[in-house]
N, C-alpha and C positions, 0 to 999 in steps of 0.2 A: 740342370735338367735331369730328371730321373730316367732310368732305363725304360719305364713304361711310356713316358712322354716322348723319348727318342723313338721308340717303336711306333707310336702314333704318328709322329711327324714323318716317318718313312713309309707309312701306309700309302699304297698307290691311290691316286685320285681317279675318280670315274665320273660319269655323267649321271648321277642319281642311282646307279645300279649298285647292288650289294657287292662289296669287294670281298675277296677271300681273306680269312684271318692271316695275320702275320705270324709266322712260326719262327721261334728263336730259342736259345738256351740261356738260362741264368746260372751263374756260378753259385754253388751251395756253400754255406759257411764250413761244413764238415768235409768239403771236397766233393768233387764230381760236379755234375750239371743237372739241371731240371729242365725238361722240355716245356715250352709255353706256347700258347696260342693267344693272340691279342686281336679281339674283334673291335672294330671302330664303327661309329655311326656312319650312315651314308653321307656323302657330301651334301651340304645344304641343310642337314638335320642338326639342330642345335644340340650340343652335348648337355645332357641332363644330370649326369653323374658317372661314377665309375664303380664297377663291381669286381671284387676279387672272388672268383669261384673256387671253392674247395670241394673237389669231387668226392664221391663216396669211395669206400675202401673195397678192395678185392673183387669178389663176384658181383657185388652191387654195381660197381663201375662197369663191368662187362655187360650187364643187362640193361644199363641205362645210358650207355654211350650215345646213342642216336638222340635220345631225349635231351641230354645235356647239350649236344651240338645245336639242336633246334632252339633250346632256351637261350643260349648265348647269341644266336643269330637274331632271335626275336627281341632281346634286350637291345642289341645294337640297332635294330630297325627303328626303335622308338627313342634312340638318342643316348643310350648308355654304352660306355666303353667297357669291355669285359675281358679280364685277364684270367685265363685258365692255366693252372700250373699242374703238371704231372708230378705229384709228390711221391716219394717212396714210402711204402707202408711196411 
């Protein structure tokens, strides 16, 4: 089972309400860790696919952070699991 599948299996179940994304760290090949958020579909919503979201760089990330969060939640609402990784730039 991959780390993403483990994260999904540990996501808290709720009664149809949107759950908070699961926050965790992934080990990086060159050392250190990368912060991740994993959004899962609501309970009862069939999984349609998975999205690996690569965020913009530098100031673009700072100015689009709320849009990125809304996009990840919207994708999860319609059945996509979304993994956001905070990459080093």
